[in-house]
N, C-alpha and C positions, 0 to 999 in steps of 0.2 A: 975537780971532775964531777963530784957528787952534785955540786951546785948546778953545773951545766945540765946534768941528767934531770934534775928536778925541774929546771926551767923548761926543758924539752917536754917533760911529762905534763906540766901545767899547760903548755901551749896545746898539746894534743887533746887534753880534756876541754880546753876552751874551744877548739875547733869542733870537737864532737858535740858539745852543747849547742854551739852556733848552728850546726847542721841539723840538730834535732828541732830547734826552733824554726829553721827554714822549712824543714820537711813536715812540720805540723805534729811531730811526735810529742812535743810539749807545747802547749798552747798559751796564748796571752792570758794572763790572770792566774795561771796554774802555779802552784807552789813547787819549788825545786827541793824535793826531799833528799837530804844529804845521804842518809843511809841507803836509800833505794838507788840513787844515782851512783854512789861509791861502789856498791855491789855490781851494778849493771856495767860500769866502766872498768871495774877491777882496779880501783885506786883507793887511796886513803882520803880522808877529808881535807888534808892540807892542799894538794894540787886542785881539789874541787873548789875550795874557798878562794884560792888564787884566781881560778877561772871565773868565779862569780864576780870578783872585784873587777876584772878586766871587762866583762860583759856589762857590768853596771856603768862603767865609764863610756861604753858605746851605746848606752840607753836601751839595751836589750833586756836587762835584768834590773829589778828594783829590790833593794834591801830594806825591809820594814823592821824597825826595832821590836824585839821580843816576839816577832812572828816568823822571821826568816826571809829567804830569798824567793822572789816570784818573777816569772816572765812578765816583763812590763807590758801593760795593756794601754793602748792609745785611744783617746776619743777622736771623733771625726775631725774636729777642728785642729787637733794636734797633727793628724795625718796630712791635712792641708798644708801645715807648716813644713812637714817633711817634704812635700812636693814643691813647696816654694824654694827649698834648698836644692833639691835635685834639679829643678828647672834651670838653676843658675850654674851648677857644677858639672852636670853630665854633658852639656854642650862643650864645655872646656875639654873634657875627656875625649869626646868624639873628634874635636878639632886636632888635639894632639895625636890621637890614634891615626888620623889621616896623614899626619906629618911623619910620625915615628914608627908606625907599624911595619913589620917586615912582611915579605911575600908569604912566608910560612904562616904568620899570624893572620894575614888577610884570608888565606886559604882556609884556615881553621874557622874563622868567623863566617865565611860563606857556608861551610858545612853546617855550622850551628844554626844559621838562618834557615837552611833547607830542612834540617831536622825539626825545627820549630813549626814550619809550615806543614810538614808531613803529619806531625802530631795533631795540629789543629784540624787539618782536613779529615783525619781518620776518627778523631774523637774530641770535639771542641769542649767537652765537659771534663776532660781528663785533668786531674789535679796536678799531674806532672808538667803541665804547660807552664805553671808558675815557676817551677824550678828551671825549666828551659829558658824562660824569659830572664830570670835572675842570672843564669850562666852567660847568656848573650850580653847583657849589660856589663857584667864584670869582665868579660873578655875584652870589651872595648876599653874599659878603665885600665886593664892590664897593658893593653897596647899603647896607652898614653905614656907609659914609662914613669908615671907619677904615683909612687907607692902610697903617699899620704892620701891622695885623692881616692885611690883604690880602697883603702881602709874606711874612709868616711862613707863612700857610696855603698860599700858592702853592708854596713850597718843600717843605713837608711833604706836600702832596698829590702833587707830582711824585715825591717819594721813594717814596710808596706805589704810584703808578701804574707807575713804572719797575721796581720790585723785586718785583712780584707777577705771577704767571703767569695769563693769562686775565683775566676780570673779577672774580675773587676770590669773590664770593658770587652767588647766583641774581639776575641783573639784573632779573627780574620783581619780586622783592621790593624791590629798590632803586627801581624805577619807582613802586611803590605808596607807598613811604616819601617819595620826592620829591614826590609829589602832596600828601601830608599837610602837608609843609613849606610848599609853595606856597600851599595853602589857608589856612594859619595866617598867613603873611606878607600875603597878599591881604586877609585880614580884620583886619589890623593888631593881631593878638593876639600880642603880644611874648612872653609867657610860654609860650604853647602852641608858638610857633615854636621857642623855645629847647628845649623838651621834645622836640619831634619831631626836631630835629637831633641832640640827645643820643642818642635811641633809634637813629637812623639810623647814626651813627658807631659807637656801642657795639656794634651788631649785627655790623658789620665786624670790630671788635676781637675779639668773641667767636668769630667764624668763624676768624680768624687763630690765636687761641690753641688752638682745637680741631684745627688742622692744623699745629702747630709742627713735629712730627717729619717730616711729609711735606715741609714747606717746606725744612727743613735738609737732607734727603736730596737734593732738587733742587739746592740751593745747592752742596753738595759735589760732586755729579756734574757740574755745569755749570761749576764754577770752573776 
């Protein structure tokens, strides 16, 4: 029983750290100070180190010998590679979501799409837009019923959110793209859902490539 409790605690710490990276509470390149985090989360170092190990496997944390653990920071070219992967896997998730998603899940996805658009219309500079976008994408991956795909995309989406300044591209464009994805999934049109997701992720990839030099300048200045 003690082992199960430890595993549960380690997972809770892992989820907490993942959410802190997603929310920008700890930023790319920042050192994960064990004593500070242990006190903040109310845990010992053991589940904390277990969480670091899991996050390292998901490319969110980098363990540097004799220096400790850091939130991994990605160069612009590496982010392009992240989008190369997303552009192939997320259409699969959208296709499966259109096939396997329940009425309840579709209803929840519609609500998320509306909340995203409302936030964009009220304050397009709001940092919360990135979290709403992440939640939207992960809802679709959840609807696919593919747990491994969900885990993979979760990490890659957090990498993109954590390493990009602002919302990346015009959030009004994303809101319109989200709506087309939702409409396709609601209509159970698997191929159109996959196509719309491809367009959506590829547009972000194109935007990143067109701003590579600007991104690297910020990276160097901020490092």
